[in-house]
N, C-alpha and C positions, 0 to 999 in steps of 0.2 A: 646414641650408641656407640660404643667401641667399635675399632677394626674386629674383635675377635666373634663382635657378632654380624660383620658381614665377612663371611669366608671368603666368598668370591672376590673382593678387595685384596685379603690379604694374598691369595692365590694370585692375584695381578701382581701384585707387590714383591712377591716372592720369584716371581718370573721375570720381572722387568730388571730387578736387582741381579739376578744372576747373569741377565743378559749382560748389563752395563759393566759388570764385575770381567764377562770375559772380552769383551768386544776390542779392546785396546791392543790384545796380545795374541787373538785368535787368527787362522789364517782369514782373508777375507773373504774368498769367495764362498758362496754358498756349496755345503757339506753334499747335501743332496739336492736332485732335479726334480722339476715339476712334477713329473709322471711319478715318481718314488713319493710324494708329498700327497698326489692325488689320492693314490692308492688307500691311504688312512683314511681318507674321509669317506664317511658311506656314501654310496652314489644315490643310493634313494632319499628322499624326504624321510627323516624317522617320523612315526607316529605318534609315535609318545616322548617327552620331553626329558629334560634332566634338571639336575639341580644347578643353578650359578656357577659353583664354584667347582663341579663336575667339568664345564663346559670350557671353563678358562684353564683350566688346568690340561685338560686335553688339548686345548689349543694351543697353548705354549710348548708342549712336548711334541705336537707333530710337525708345530711349524719354525719353531726354532733352527734344526737342520736344515731348513731351505732359506735362513736369512743371509744375506750378505751384511757383511761388516762395514757398513758404510761409515758409523760412526770411528772406525778405526784412523789412526793420525796417520796410516800408510796406504789410504784408499784416495786416489787421484782421478778417478774417473768422472765423467762428465758435471763436474763443478756442483756436487752435492753438498757439501758442508758437512760440520757435524751438529753437536747440539748442547748447547750452554747448557750449564745445570739449573738455573733459575727459566730459563725461559721450556724446559722440560715440565719442570713442577708446576710453573704456570698453565701450560698447555693439560695438565692433567686437573688442575684447578678449573678450568672453563669447560673440558668435558664433564665433572660433577656437577657443576652449574646448570650446564643444558641452557642456555641462554640463546635464543635469536636474538642477536644483535643489530637488527634491520632499523628498530625506532628508538629513537633517542629517549624517550618521555616513559616507554613501556620496559625499559634494561636499563637505568640510567648510571647504572654502577659499572658497567663493562663499557658502555660507551665513554665514560667518563675516562678511564683507564685509556681507551682508546684516542680520545681527544690531546690527553696527555702526548701519546706515542706520537702523534703525529706531529706535534710541536716539535717535539725535542727531534724528530727526525729531519725537519726541514731547519731548525736552528742546526745540527749537527753538518747538513750539506751545504749550507751556508745559501740557500734558495729562499724566494720573498715568503714571509710569513703569512700571505695571504693566498698561499695555492693551496688548492684543496687536495688531501691524501685519502686514497683509495684502498682498503684491505681488501685481495684478492688471492687466490688460490694459488696463482703462482705466475713466472715471467711471462708464459704465452696468453694470459687473463689480463695480466697487466697491459702488456703491450695491446691487446684489444680495448682493452678500457680506455687508455689514454689516445687511441686512434679513433677511437668512436667518438670523443671531443672533437679530435681532429678533423675528423670527415666533416663532423654537421657544423663547426664552424668556418670552413673555408667554403663549405656550399651555401652558407648562410650570408657571407660575407658577397657571395656572387648570387643572392635575390634568391635562392634554392632554399625552401625548409624542409630537410630531409623528414623530420619530425611525421609531418602531415601529408608530403606528397609520395614519399619514397623516394628511391633513385630513378627508377625507370624516367625516361624523360628530362630526367635533369642533366646539367652539366657534367661533363666527366672529369674525375676528379685523377688527378696526375699525383703519382707517390713514386719517388727518385730514392735508392737505396745504391746503398756500397754493393759491390758486389762479389763481398765476402762476410754478406749480413748473417744474421741467424735466422735459422728456418722458423722460430717463432714470428718474426714478422710477417712470412709470408702465409702464415698459418692465419696468423690476425684479419690480415686483408682480404684474406679469401672468406674470413667467418662477416667480414663487413661489406661484403660486397664490390670490392675494389681491383679483384682481380691481382694480376703479377704483378711487382713494381717494377718499372724501368731501372734498369742496372748501370752503376755509375763504376768508372774504373777507379782501381785501388792501389795503393803502393806496395810494393813488397812485403810489407808487416801486415797489410790488410786495411790501410786507411784510408778513407775515401779522401780523392786525389780531388781538391779544394778549385784547381782551374778547370778539369771536366766538369765540375758539378756546375760550376757557373754555365759552363757552355751549353747544359743541356737545358737548363733553367732559363737561358736565352730563348728559347724553341718555343717557348707559350708563356702567356700570364695568364691561363686561368686558375682555375681552384688548384692547389699541389700544397703534397707536403712533403719534406724528406726526412727521411728516418736513417738519423746518425748511431754510432757505436761508439758505447764505453768499455771496453773490453772484449777485443776480439778471441775469440773460440781457442784458435789456435797460437796465435803470437801474444795475446794478453793488449794489445795495443788499444790507441784512443785514437776517435777522429779528430779532425784540426776544426773545434767547434768554434773558434771563432770566425774561422773564415765562413765554415759552414752557416753558420749562422747572420751572418752579413751579406752573403750571398741570396740565401732566402727571403731575408728582409727586403731586396729590392722588388722581388715582386709579390709583396706579403704572402710569402708561403709560411705554412706551419712546421716547425722543428720539432722531432721527437725523438730522443733517446732511448735507445735501448740498453740500459746498464745493467742486466740482468746479476753479474758479479764485478761489475767494474764503477759502477754509482758510486761506491763506498770508498772509493779513493779521494773523492773530494771532503772527508774527513780528516785525512791527513795533510799537514801541511807541507811534510816533505815532498808530496806529489803533486804538488801544486801546478807543476810544468804538465802533464798529462791532461786537468782538467779545465786548463782555461779556455774559459768561453761558455764551457757547461751551464751555467747557472742563467745565463742568457736565453738557455732553448725554451719551448711554448710546453711540453709535457717530459715526462721521465717514467720508466719502467725497473725496478730489479726486484730482485728474488730476495728476501730477509733469509731464506732456509740456505742460501750460500755463503756469503760473506756473513753476516752477522750470526752464523750459527744456531738459528730458530728450528723448531722442529717444522716439518711439513703440517699444513700449507701455512705458506706466510708472501705472495706479492704483494707487493704495492706499487700501485700506479701513484704518481703526482700530476697535477695538470695547473699550470699557471693561473687561467682564466675557472673560475668556479661554474661561473654561468652556463661556459661550454660544457662543463661535464653534465650539469645539472638536466642541461637541454636534451643530452645525450639519454640519460639514463631518470629524468624524475619523471615520477609518476605516482599517482596517490586512487584512495577506493574510499567510500564513506565509512566502511567499517574497520580502515587502520587510524592510529593516533597520526595525528600530523604536528611537526613543530614548527616553532618562527625558523629554527636553525635549519637546513634540508638535513633530514635523515640520514643515516648511511645508507639504506637501500638506494637512497638515490644519488648514487655514487659508484653504483656499482651494477655489475649484469645480473643481479640475483637479488629477492626479495628475503628471500630466506637465508640466512649466514651464522655461523657460528662466531664466536668472537676471538678472531683469529689475530686481531692487533695485541692480547693481554699478553701473549708469550713474547712478542715484540716487544713491548715494553719493559718487560721484566729484564729480557735480554739487555736494555739500552740501559735500564736502572741500577744492574747489576756489576755493568761495564763502566758507566760513568764515562765522560769525555774522552779523560786520559786512556781509560782502558779500551774504549773505541778505537781509538790511536793505534793503540798498541795491537791490539789484535788485529787489524786491516796490517801495520806496520810489519807484525811477526810473520804472516803469511807471504808477504812480500820478498822478507828475507829467507823463508826458507826455502821459495822458488829458487832465487837466486843461489842457495846454499846448493841445492839437488843442481842446478846447471852448471854450476861450477865444477861439481865432483863429478859427472857424469863427462864433462868434456876432457876430463883426465884418461876416462875408458878409451882404449882401443878401438878405431872404426866408429865412436860416438860423433856426430856432428849436432852440434845444438844449432835450430834452423832458425828460432827467433831470438828478437832482442829483448832480454826478460826484463823490462818493466815493471810488470806487475805479478801475476799468481801462474802466470802457466808457461812450462817448457816443453817443448814440442823437437823431439831427435828423431836423427835418423840411425841405423847402424849399417856402413858399409853399404849395400844395396837393398832393393825392396825386400828379395827373397830372406837375407840374414835379418832385416828390421821384423819382419812378420814371424819368422823362428825366435826370435830375443823374447817379443812379447808372448809368443803361446808360451815359451818356458816361462814366463813372469806369471802368467795367468796357473799355470799348472801348480808350479811352486807355492801360491798364495800369499808371500810376506807381505808383497804389495800389489797396487792394482792399479796400474796407469789405465787409457783407453786407446785403442787401435785408431787410428785416422788416414787421411789422404789430404795431402796439402803441398802444393807447390807442383802437381802431377808425381807425387812420389809418397810409396807409404811411411806414416810416421807413427811415432809413439809418444801419447801426450802425457803431460804430469799436471792436473790441474789442484794447486793446494788451496784448498778452502776449507780445511778444520783446524778452530783454534789449540789442537792438541800436538799438532806435527810441529816438534822442539826437534833442537840440534841432533839428539841419538834417533829421532825418526828421520830426521836426512841421511845420516849417515847409513841408516840401516836399508835405505832406497838405494843409496849409493850402489852398498855391497851385492843388495840381491841383481842389480843390473849387471853388476862384474860376474857374479855366479852366472848369472843367465848367457852373457858374452859366452864365457870359459865353455859352456858346457857346449853349445852352438857353433863354438870353434873346433 
């Protein structure tokens, strides 16, 4: 069949192209609020259905005014990233194929592509090729997946098999994390029944203090997990992985690295100083929809010991197909899942190794360009060492900072996010879109200049 014989797909393509053509130039915030959008959606479940093309056309008409231009090169909120064209197109293919990618032998086409993506990711990051790679929904579930393997592994070393005995009555698992860890670590630990982490002191950029970690580890030699961080959400800073791993190894602790957006620094030779010792950890988590610029969803968990991951998630039933190699569903917390590794493969294939390096390096250069430009504006203070993709500023006092942020949001040319760091209100620019070029940097600085002028 041709496209004209599927009018609903034609309608979807027209709407998607209209959106993509506008997203780089439009105001970033949504034009209408949720109440306005909801008012245009029927309140009661309709008795009669409609044609698929009518549904798609109305969906686009109703929803578009409530969309945020997350793909804009001037969007810097929450480290969301843009979308590379090849990854977007591959994601459309994944939806059209509609494969449940949980069993290798049932859907060999998409699983073979995911296997290739896994190999390329490990090669690009410089991690052992024997590591297990899981494709999950996002950073939180990537942390969850890796930490589930960590939990069961350290308990197994202590003689307690969580899979059959549960947690009740077993040894307590200590989890140590920096005082500026991301909240997804806390969520993952809560889901896993491990409670809140014990917090370790950090330096002014939010990096784990290795001496403080060593002191904390010395108080117990029971089952222990240490959570390190590649990319602080405010400063972009990286923990001293070599020292963290060395301290943890002395008591047999598992080291997990939350690298939601920072893990990809390992692909850039010029950034090697940031990631020294990173590859020595036991597990890692990242979000491809951030730095790698794939569509939602694209979380990745990587575990050095495949047996530990299989122990946490391995399962089977007589009605399932069983491969000699662990099936994809035995490496993730879900039995049914879409082939989310395919768009990741497409992004990597379109970029190539050199393109991946340029992508990450370009994000860092854009962040540094924004920081340099903003530092010249009256009252602006850049609060972090811009070593990666984060720029955090204040403008005079808290009240002025909040007012400048509100003015930026109202104009809509750029979209940073507000936060609080070092006991002060801040504005945070997270550079994570492949389209953020020198012109976008200049537009960003100009927008902040205008906002400061209006506030003044």
